N, C-alpha and C positions, 0 to 999 in steps of 0.2 A: 605212533610214540608223537605225545604231545611232552610240551614241558607247560608249569604254571609259576610264577612265583608267590609268595606269599603276598610283594602288598600289596596281589589282582586283587588276593580274597577277602581284604580288610589287616591283615596283621601291614599298616602303615609301611616305613621303613625300613621291613625284615628283609633282606635278602638271601633265606633260604628259597628254598625250587625247589617242586618236583620232578619226573622224566617217566609216563608212566603208560603202560597200552589201554591204564583202561582209570572208568571213571570209577567206579570200588577200588583198584587197588590206589587211586593217585591221593583219595579224599580217606585209605589207612597210613599210607608217609603224611597226609596233610596230622591228624587226627593223631599219630606220636609225638613229632612234632609243637603242636601246639601246646600239650601237657606237660611239655619243660621250656619250650621256649615268651609259653602266653600262657600259661600258669593262671595270669588274674584274669582276664577274658573270660578263660574255660569256664573259671568256677562265679563269672557273670554272671553266664547261659542262661536264658530261657526258655524253655520249649516254644514261645514266640521267634528271638533273635531265632537262634537255633531250627529252624523252616527257615527265613532268609537267608542265613548262610546257604548252608545248602542251596536253595534256588539261585540263588547267587554263584553258588558254587556251578550250578551243570552248566547254568548261560559260561560261564565262565569257559567249562570243557567245553562245549559242544560249537565257542568262538574260536577255540585256539586250533591253530592252524599245526596242522602233523609238518612233526621233525624227521625233514628231509635230511637221507643220515651219511659222513661225510667222504664227498670219494675214493674211494680208496687210492693210497699211491702204490707203483706196479716200479 
């Protein structure tokens, strides 16, 4: 599992974050979030800006560390 914050991928001061197993799962969750929270950015997107965002997202995903599961209390 990896966690990425919206602010890491262009969401300015947005505190929304996604934890996902795969990059595709994370992109889907961010897509749904952006449609609501960043509708103006989505509406202004061009093919070029979308390509740049995807490249940035893929680099951010690759660089994100794997979340360590919390130790279970026994």
